[in-house]
C-alpha positions as CSV (number, residue, x, y, z in Angstrom):
1,M,12.8,-22.9,0.2
2,S,13.1,-26.2,-1.5
3,T,16.0,-28.7,-1.1
4,T,17.2,-27.9,-4.6
5,V,17.2,-24.1,-3.9
6,G,18.7,-24.6,-0.5
7,R,21.5,-26.7,-1.9
8,R,22.2,-24.1,-4.6
9,W,22.8,-21.4,-2.0
10,W,24.8,-23.7,0.2
11,A,26.9,-24.4,-2.9
12,L,27.4,-20.7,-3.2
13,G,28.8,-20.7,0.4
14,A,31.2,-23.5,-0.6
15,I,32.4,-21.5,-3.6
16,S,32.8,-18.4,-1.4
17,V,35.1,-20.4,0.9
18,A,37.3,-21.3,-2.1
19,V,37.4,-17.7,-3.2
20,L,38.4,-16.7,0.3
21,A,41.6,-18.8,0.0
22,V,42.6,-16.6,-2.9
23,T,41.5,-13.2,-1.7
24,L,43.4,-13.6,1.5
25,D,46.6,-13.5,-0.6
26,V,45.8,-10.2,-2.2
27,T,46.3,-7.7,0.6
28,V,48.7,-10.0,2.5
29,L,51.1,-9.6,-0.4
30,T,50.4,-5.8,-0.6
31,V,51.3,-5.4,3.1
32,A,54.3,-7.7,2.8
33,L,56.0,-5.8,-0.1
34,P,58.2,-3.6,2.1
35,T,59.3,-6.7,4.1
36,L,59.9,-8.7,1.0
37,A,62.0,-5.9,-0.4
38,T,64.4,-6.3,2.5
39,A,64.2,-10.1,3.0
40,L,64.7,-10.9,-0.7
41,N,66.8,-7.9,-1.6
42,A,64.2,-6.9,-4.2
43,S,64.2,-3.8,-6.3
44,E,61.1,-1.7,-7.0
45,S,60.8,-3.4,-10.4
46,E,60.9,-6.9,-8.7
47,L,58.2,-5.8,-6.3
48,Q,56.1,-5.0,-9.3
49,W,56.7,-8.4,-10.7
50,F,55.7,-10.0,-7.4
51,V,52.2,-8.6,-8.1
52,T,52.4,-9.0,-11.9
53,A,52.7,-12.8,-11.9
54,Y,49.0,-13.4,-12.8
55,T,48.8,-13.8,-16.6
56,L,47.1,-17.1,-17.5
57,A,43.6,-16.6,-16.1
58,L,42.2,-16.6,-19.6
59,V,42.8,-20.4,-19.9
60,A,41.2,-21.6,-16.7
61,G,37.5,-21.2,-17.5
62,L,37.8,-23.0,-20.8
63,I,39.6,-25.9,-19.1
64,G,36.8,-25.8,-16.5
65,D,34.2,-26.2,-19.3
66,R,36.1,-29.0,-20.8
67,Y,37.1,-31.2,-17.8
68,G,34.5,-30.1,-15.2
69,R,34.3,-27.0,-13.2
70,R,34.4,-28.7,-9.8
71,R,37.4,-30.8,-10.8
72,L,39.3,-27.8,-11.9
73,M,38.4,-25.9,-8.7
74,I,39.8,-28.7,-6.5
75,G,43.0,-28.9,-8.6
76,A,43.4,-25.1,-8.5
77,L,43.0,-25.0,-4.7
78,L,45.6,-27.8,-4.3
79,L,48.0,-25.9,-6.6
80,F,47.3,-22.8,-4.6
81,A,48.4,-24.5,-1.4
82,V,51.6,-25.8,-3.1
83,G,52.4,-22.3,-4.6
84,S,51.9,-20.8,-1.2
85,I,54.5,-23.1,0.3
86,G,56.9,-22.2,-2.6
87,C,56.5,-18.5,-1.8
88,A,57.2,-19.0,1.9
89,Y,60.5,-20.8,1.3
90,A,61.8,-18.9,-1.7
91,P,65.5,-18.1,-1.3
92,N,65.5,-15.1,-3.6
93,A,63.3,-12.8,-5.7
94,E,63.6,-14.9,-8.9
95,V,62.3,-18.1,-7.1
96,F,59.6,-16.1,-5.4
97,I,58.4,-14.7,-8.7
98,A,58.2,-18.3,-10.1
99,A,56.2,-19.4,-7.2
100,R,53.9,-16.4,-7.6
101,V,53.3,-17.5,-11.2
102,A,52.0,-20.9,-10.0
103,L,50.1,-19.2,-7.2
104,G,48.5,-16.7,-9.6
105,L,47.5,-19.4,-12.1
106,A,45.9,-21.4,-9.3
107,G,44.1,-18.3,-7.9
108,A,42.9,-17.4,-11.4
109,G,41.5,-20.9,-11.8
110,V,39.6,-20.7,-8.5
111,I,38.0,-17.3,-9.2
112,V,37.3,-17.9,-12.9
113,V,35.6,-21.2,-12.2
114,A,33.8,-19.7,-9.2
115,L,32.1,-17.2,-11.4
116,S,31.5,-19.8,-14.1
117,M,29.7,-22.0,-11.5
118,L,27.5,-19.1,-10.5
119,T,26.3,-18.6,-14.1
120,V,25.2,-22.2,-14.2
121,L,23.8,-22.5,-10.7
122,F,21.7,-19.3,-10.8
123,D,19.3,-18.0,-13.4
124,E,19.4,-14.4,-14.7
125,A,17.0,-13.1,-12.1
126,E,19.0,-14.6,-9.2
127,R,22.5,-14.0,-10.7
128,P,23.0,-10.3,-9.6
129,R,22.3,-11.3,-5.9
130,A,24.6,-14.3,-6.2
131,V,27.3,-12.2,-7.9
132,G,26.9,-9.7,-5.0
133,I,27.5,-12.4,-2.4
134,W,30.5,-13.7,-4.5
135,G,31.8,-10.1,-4.5
136,A,31.4,-9.8,-0.7
137,A,33.3,-13.1,-0.3
138,N,36.1,-11.7,-2.5
139,F,36.4,-8.8,-0.1
140,I,36.1,-10.7,3.2
141,G,39.7,-11.8,2.7
142,L,40.7,-8.2,2.3
143,P,40.3,-7.0,5.9
144,L,41.6,-10.4,7.2
145,G,44.7,-10.1,5.0
146,P,46.2,-6.8,6.3
147,I,45.3,-7.6,10.0
148,L,46.5,-11.2,10.1
149,G,49.3,-10.6,7.6
150,G,50.5,-7.4,9.4
151,W,50.4,-9.2,12.8
152,L,52.4,-12.1,11.4
153,L,55.0,-9.9,9.7
154,T,55.4,-7.9,13.0
155,N,55.6,-10.9,15.3
156,A,56.8,-13.9,13.3
157,W,58.7,-15.1,10.2
158,W,57.5,-13.5,7.0
159,G,56.9,-16.9,5.4
160,W,53.9,-17.5,7.6
161,I,51.9,-15.0,5.6
162,F,51.8,-17.5,2.7
163,L,51.6,-20.6,4.8
164,I,48.3,-19.5,6.3
165,N,46.8,-20.0,2.8
166,V,47.3,-23.7,3.0
167,P,44.6,-24.7,5.6
168,V,42.1,-22.2,4.0
169,A,42.7,-23.8,0.6
170,L,42.3,-27.3,2.0
171,L,39.1,-26.3,3.8
172,G,37.9,-25.0,0.4
173,V,38.6,-28.4,-1.2
174,V,36.5,-30.1,1.5
175,A,33.6,-27.7,1.0
176,V,33.6,-27.9,-2.8
177,V,33.7,-31.8,-2.7
178,A,30.8,-31.9,-0.3
179,L,28.5,-29.3,-1.7
180,V,29.3,-28.2,-5.3
181,P,27.8,-30.3,-8.2
182,E,29.9,-31.1,-11.2
183,S,29.2,-29.1,-14.4
184,H,30.8,-28.6,-17.8
185,A,29.9,-27.3,-21.3
186,A,27.8,-29.5,-23.6
187,R,30.6,-29.8,-26.1
188,T,34.3,-30.5,-25.6
189,P,36.4,-28.3,-27.9
190,P,40.0,-29.0,-28.6
191,I,42.7,-27.0,-26.8
192,D,43.7,-23.8,-28.6
193,F,47.4,-24.1,-28.0
194,A,48.3,-21.3,-30.4
195,G,45.9,-19.0,-28.6
196,I,47.4,-19.9,-25.3
197,V,50.9,-19.2,-26.5
198,L,50.1,-15.9,-28.3
199,S,48.0,-14.5,-25.4
200,S,50.5,-15.4,-22.7
201,A,53.5,-14.2,-24.7
202,G,51.8,-11.0,-25.6
203,L,50.8,-10.1,-22.1
204,V,54.2,-11.0,-20.6
205,L,56.0,-8.9,-23.2
206,L,53.7,-5.9,-22.7
207,M,54.0,-6.0,-18.9
208,Y,57.7,-6.5,-19.1
209,G,58.0,-3.3,-21.2
210,V,55.8,-1.3,-18.8
211,V,57.9,-2.5,-15.8
212,Q,61.1,-1.6,-17.5
213,A,59.8,1.9,-18.2
214,G,60.0,2.7,-14.5
215,D,63.7,2.0,-14.5
216,D,64.9,3.1,-17.9
217,G,62.3,5.6,-19.1
218,W,59.1,5.4,-21.1
219,L,60.9,6.0,-24.4
220,S,63.8,3.7,-23.8
221,A,64.4,0.7,-26.1
222,T,64.3,-1.7,-23.2
223,A,60.7,-0.5,-22.5
224,L,59.4,0.3,-26.0
225,V,60.6,-2.8,-27.9
226,P,59.1,-5.5,-25.6
227,A,55.9,-3.4,-25.1
228,L,55.3,-2.8,-28.8
229,T,56.2,-6.4,-29.5
230,G,53.7,-7.5,-27.0
231,L,51.0,-5.4,-28.6
232,V,51.8,-6.9,-32.0
233,V,51.6,-10.4,-30.6
234,L,48.3,-9.6,-28.9
235,A,47.0,-8.3,-32.3
236,A,48.1,-11.6,-33.9
237,F,46.2,-13.4,-31.1
238,V,43.0,-11.5,-32.0
239,L,43.4,-12.3,-35.7
240,W,44.0,-16.0,-34.9
241,E,41.0,-16.2,-32.6
242,R,38.8,-14.8,-35.5
243,R,40.0,-17.5,-37.9
244,T,40.4,-20.6,-35.8
245,K,37.4,-23.0,-35.5
246,D,37.7,-23.5,-31.8
247,P,39.1,-20.3,-30.3
248,L,40.4,-19.8,-26.8
249,V,38.1,-16.7,-26.6
250,D,34.8,-16.6,-28.4
251,L,34.9,-13.1,-29.9
252,K,31.1,-13.4,-30.5
253,L,30.7,-12.6,-26.8
254,F,31.6,-9.0,-27.7
255,S,28.4,-8.7,-29.8
256,S,26.7,-8.0,-26.5
257,P,27.2,-4.3,-25.5
258,S,26.6,-5.2,-21.8
259,F,29.4,-7.7,-21.9
260,T,31.8,-5.6,-24.0
261,W,31.5,-2.4,-22.0
262,G,31.1,-4.2,-18.7
263,V,34.5,-5.8,-19.3
264,I,36.1,-2.6,-20.4
265,C,34.8,-0.5,-17.5
266,T,35.8,-3.2,-15.0
267,S,39.3,-3.5,-16.4
268,L,40.1,0.3,-16.6
269,G,38.7,0.9,-13.1
270,I,40.5,-2.0,-11.4
271,L,43.8,-1.0,-13.0
272,G,43.8,2.4,-11.2
273,L,42.2,1.2,-7.9
274,F,44.7,-1.6,-7.3
275,G,47.6,0.7,-8.2
276,V,46.6,2.8,-5.2
277,L,46.6,-0.3,-3.0
278,F,50.0,-1.2,-4.3
279,V,51.8,2.1,-3.4
280,L,50.1,2.9,0.0
281,P,51.8,0.2,2.2
282,Q,55.1,1.4,0.9
283,F,54.2,4.9,1.9
284,F,53.1,3.8,5.4
285,Q,56.3,1.9,6.1
286,A,58.9,4.0,4.2
287,I,57.6,7.5,4.9
288,E,55.5,7.1,8.1
289,G,57.8,4.5,9.7
290,A,54.9,2.1,10.4
291,D,55.5,-1.6,11.1
292,P,53.7,-4.1,8.9
293,Q,50.8,-4.5,11.4
294,G,50.3,-0.8,11.5
295,S,50.4,-0.7,7.7
296,G,47.8,-3.4,7.5
297,L,45.5,-1.5,9.9
298,R,45.8,1.6,7.8
299,L,44.4,-0.2,4.8
300,L,41.2,-1.1,6.5
301,P,39.3,2.0,5.5
302,A,40.0,1.1,1.9
303,V,38.9,-2.4,2.4
304,L,35.7,-1.3,4.2
305,G,34.9,1.0,1.3
306,L,35.3,-1.9,-1.2
307,V,32.9,-4.1,0.8
308,V,30.3,-1.4,1.3
309,G,30.3,-0.4,-2.3
310,A,30.2,-4.0,-3.7
311,V,27.6,-5.3,-1.4
312,G,25.2,-2.5,-2.0
313,A,25.8,-2.3,-5.8
314,D,22.9,-4.5,-7.0
315,R,20.3,-2.5,-5.0
316,V,21.5,0.8,-6.4
317,A,21.6,-0.7,-9.9
318,Q,18.0,-1.9,-9.6
319,R,16.9,1.7,-8.9
320,A,19.2,3.8,-11.0
321,G,20.2,1.4,-13.8
322,V,23.6,-0.1,-14.6
323,K,25.0,2.9,-16.5
324,W,24.3,5.5,-13.8
325,T,25.4,3.2,-11.0
326,V,28.8,2.7,-12.7
327,V,29.1,6.4,-13.5
328,A,28.2,7.3,-9.9
329,G,30.8,4.9,-8.5
330,L,33.5,6.2,-10.9
331,L,32.7,9.8,-10.0
332,I,33.1,9.0,-6.3
333,L,36.4,7.2,-7.1
334,L,37.6,10.2,-9.2
335,A,36.8,12.7,-6.4
336,G,38.7,10.6,-3.8
337,T,41.7,10.1,-6.1
338,L,42.0,13.9,-6.8
339,V,42.1,14.5,-3.1
340,G,44.8,11.8,-2.8
341,C,46.9,13.7,-5.3
342,T,47.5,16.3,-2.6
343,L,49.3,13.7,-0.4
344,H,52.6,14.8,1.2
345,A,55.1,13.4,3.6
346,N,53.3,14.8,6.7
347,S,49.7,13.9,5.8
348,G,47.9,12.5,8.8
349,D,46.3,9.1,9.1
350,A,42.7,10.6,9.2
351,F,43.3,12.3,5.9
352,I,44.6,9.2,4.2
353,A,41.8,7.0,5.7
354,A,39.1,9.4,4.4
355,W,40.2,9.6,0.8
356,T,41.1,5.9,0.5
357,F,37.7,5.0,1.9
358,V,36.0,7.2,-0.7
359,V,38.2,5.8,-3.6
360,A,37.4,2.2,-2.6
361,L,33.7,2.9,-2.0
362,G,33.3,4.3,-5.5
363,G,35.4,1.4,-6.9
364,G,33.4,-1.3,-5.3
365,L,30.1,0.3,-6.4
366,A,31.3,0.7,-10.0
367,F,33.1,-2.6,-10.5
368,A,30.6,-5.0,-9.0
369,T,27.9,-3.4,-11.2
370,A,30.0,-3.5,-14.3
371,A,30.9,-7.1,-13.7
372,S,27.3,-8.1,-13.1
373,S,26.3,-6.3,-16.3
374,A,28.9,-8.3,-18.3
375,L,27.8,-11.7,-16.9
376,V,24.0,-11.3,-16.7
377,E,23.4,-12.2,-20.4
378,L,25.7,-15.2,-20.6
379,D,24.0,-18.6,-21.1
380,A,25.3,-21.8,-19.5
381,D,27.4,-22.9,-22.5
382,S,29.1,-19.5,-22.6
383,A,29.6,-19.4,-18.9
384,G,33.2,-20.7,-18.8
385,V,34.7,-18.7,-21.6
386,G,32.8,-15.5,-20.7
387,S,33.7,-15.7,-17.1
388,A,37.3,-16.6,-17.9
389,L,37.6,-13.5,-20.1
390,L,36.0,-11.2,-17.5
391,Q,38.2,-12.7,-14.7
392,A,41.3,-12.6,-16.9
393,V,40.6,-8.8,-17.1
394,V,40.0,-8.6,-13.3
395,K,43.2,-10.5,-12.6
396,L,45.2,-8.6,-15.1
397,G,43.9,-5.3,-13.8
398,P,45.9,-5.5,-10.6
399,A,48.9,-6.8,-12.6
400,F,48.8,-3.9,-15.0
401,G,47.9,-1.5,-12.2
402,A,51.0,-2.5,-10.3
403,S,53.1,-2.4,-13.5
404,I,51.9,0.9,-14.8
405,L,51.4,2.9,-11.6
406,G,54.6,1.3,-10.2
407,S,56.5,2.5,-13.2
408,V,54.9,6.0,-12.9
409,L,55.9,6.1,-9.3
410,N,59.4,4.8,-9.9
411,S,60.2,7.1,-12.8
412,T,58.9,10.1,-10.9
413,Y,60.7,9.1,-7.7
414,Q,64.0,8.7,-9.6
415,S,63.6,12.1,-11.4
416,H,63.0,14.0,-8.1
417,L,66.0,12.6,-6.3
418,D,69.0,14.8,-5.5
419,L,72.0,12.4,-5.4
420,T,74.7,15.1,-5.9
421,G,78.0,14.1,-4.2
422,L,77.0,10.6,-3.3
423,P,79.1,7.5,-4.1
424,A,77.9,5.6,-7.2
425,A,77.0,2.5,-5.2
426,A,74.9,4.5,-2.7
427,A,73.2,6.4,-5.5
428,E,72.3,3.2,-7.4
429,A,70.9,1.7,-4.2
430,I,68.8,4.8,-3.5
431,K,67.4,4.7,-7.1
432,S,66.5,1.0,-6.9
433,S,63.8,1.4,-4.2
434,V,62.7,3.8,-1.4
435,F,63.5,1.2,1.2
436,A,67.1,0.9,0.1
437,G,67.2,4.7,0.0
438,V,66.0,5.1,3.5
439,A,68.5,2.6,4.7
440,V,71.4,4.4,3.0
441,A,70.2,7.8,4.4
442,Q,70.1,6.3,7.9
443,Q,73.5,4.7,7.6
444,L,75.0,8.1,6.5
445,G,73.1,9.9,9.2
446,S,71.8,12.5,6.7
447,T,68.4,13.9,7.6
448,Q,68.6,16.1,4.4
449,L,69.1,13.0,2.2
450,L,66.3,11.2,4.0
451,A,63.9,14.1,3.4
452,S,64.9,14.2,-0.2
453,I,64.2,10.5,-0.6
454,Q,60.8,10.7,1.1
455,N,59.7,13.8,-0.8
456,A,60.7,12.2,-4.1
457,F,58.7,9.0,-3.2
458,V,55.6,11.0,-2.3
459,A,55.9,12.9,-5.6
460,G,55.8,9.5,-7.3
461,I,52.6,8.5,-5.3
462,D,51.0,11.8,-6.3
463,A,51.8,11.1,-10.0
464,A,50.4,7.6,-9.7
465,A,47.2,9.0,-8.1
466,L,46.9,11.6,-10.9
467,F,47.2,8.8,-13.5
468,T,44.4,6.9,-11.6
469,A,42.2,10.0,-11.8
470,G,42.8,10.2,-15.5
471,T,41.9,6.5,-15.9
472,A,38.7,7.0,-13.9
473,A,37.7,10.1,-16.0
474,L,38.2,8.1,-19.3
475,T,36.1,5.2,-17.9
476,I,33.3,7.7,-17.0
477,V,33.2,8.9,-20.6
478,L,33.2,5.4,-22.0
479,A,30.4,4.3,-19.6
480,L,28.3,7.3,-20.5
481,L,28.7,6.8,-24.2
482,F,28.5,3.0,-24.5
483,L,27.3,1.1,-21.4
484,P,23.6,0.1,-21.7
485,N,21.4,1.4,-19.0
486,R,19.5,-1.8,-18.2
487,R,18.2,-2.3,-14.7
488,A,19.6,-5.2,-12.7
489,A,17.0,-8.0,-12.6
490,A,14.2,-5.7,-11.7
491,T,11.5,-6.2,-14.4
492,D,9.1,-8.9,-15.3
493,N,10.8,-9.4,-18.6
494,V,14.1,-10.2,-16.9
495,S,12.3,-12.7,-14.7
496,E,10.7,-14.3,-17.7
497,R,14.1,-14.6,-19.4
498,G,15.5,-16.2,-16.2
499,N,12.7,-18.7,-16.2
500,T,13.4,-19.6,-19.8
501,D,17.1,-20.0,-19.1
502,R,16.3,-22.2,-16.1
503,Q,14.2,-24.5,-18.2
504,A,16.9,-24.8,-20.8
505,R,19.6,-25.8,-18.3
506,P,20.2,-29.3,-16.9
507,A,18.5,-29.9,-13.6
508,R,20.5,-28.8,-10.6
509,T,21.2,-31.3,-7.8
């Protein structure tokens, strides 16, 4: 292996360290939601917003192409450290949400630019393997998150689950400075301020409406008006992007079926998968009575499934083709989710571990393949915008997953409660979240009320799992109809195109 090639793969290691700083936060937050509900007096809707504060990923890759990908990576990691400190010392839910916005923007910048760097550092033949390693780095933080976060939540102040991000982010800065070469697009386009405003406003309005649906009903004015307004604003964003000379999103990217349907399959699948991860820690702590450490350990089968599925995805795709690998992964996810729909308050840990492992295994297999399919045809100049769009979808998937499935859970939970004869204040507390409900039932010493609350919450989880199954089924149909069945970097033609791309790119250092 030459020095140039060796440096390229060492640079991938540095990028993976930077990504690790972000992925640590994903399952740490998931495990922490029950604790935060009590510490910050947060309602179920506010818990959804804790997860939904990632909306600006679309911008990061374009800025990376304009000002330099390494420079943006360093800035994003430093902002990530600052946002983590803000989360740790937030005095209430509102301040915490604001800090999460900063944290989410920084995390989006890190992951978007990481993928953008991969499309420049590696040619088409090498890219699937590099993306697979990047995917594995994404998931290394997942098992560390629940174990370390759960232990900290059980044995120390909850703020430490965010402060642990700081040294990891700083280590990422050192690694990127030492090993990652600077790169940027050949042309420096002006900033599309109108596109930024329209896309951000549309997404925020749409997610706000979805979150409100959980409290006020899906047909309520407080849900429909902002959601429909958000859709109108997003439609205006698309029209603007088609007319402006220097768009935030180059819609020509969607002329590639691999990119278009890779993005769509990734977005729909992640939406449902992360929604499951959003609700499970609440089940473990509110229904099973587990502490945060026990809750984190119970997530490990799902994390293991994600890692196994993602790491092996490129090998399966080389043999079966992209389409059939994605479909196979989604079928596995669908089967596991349908089993999860039978969850009840007395379900054992072995049952939950089995179906969550299956769901995550299928998800990892399908989403790593779909993401690689979307990226494999991008050239160096399209790397930033294309990667930004894909990762905007990947980041928004969990946000919409938490919003939609959280609202499905919350509305089902509230509709199954029996609050007859309770004081108004107690009834409102029970409706706000399952944790407040359990606290009220314990204060009143009513085992009947406690059982009603727990059964209502489990009914909400079953409804969310059923919604996830429906999303997986829809994605299977779309993949069968539209996703190209190319094989992942397995033919001579692919290698020849990779060599051509390599010659057209600037020399790597």
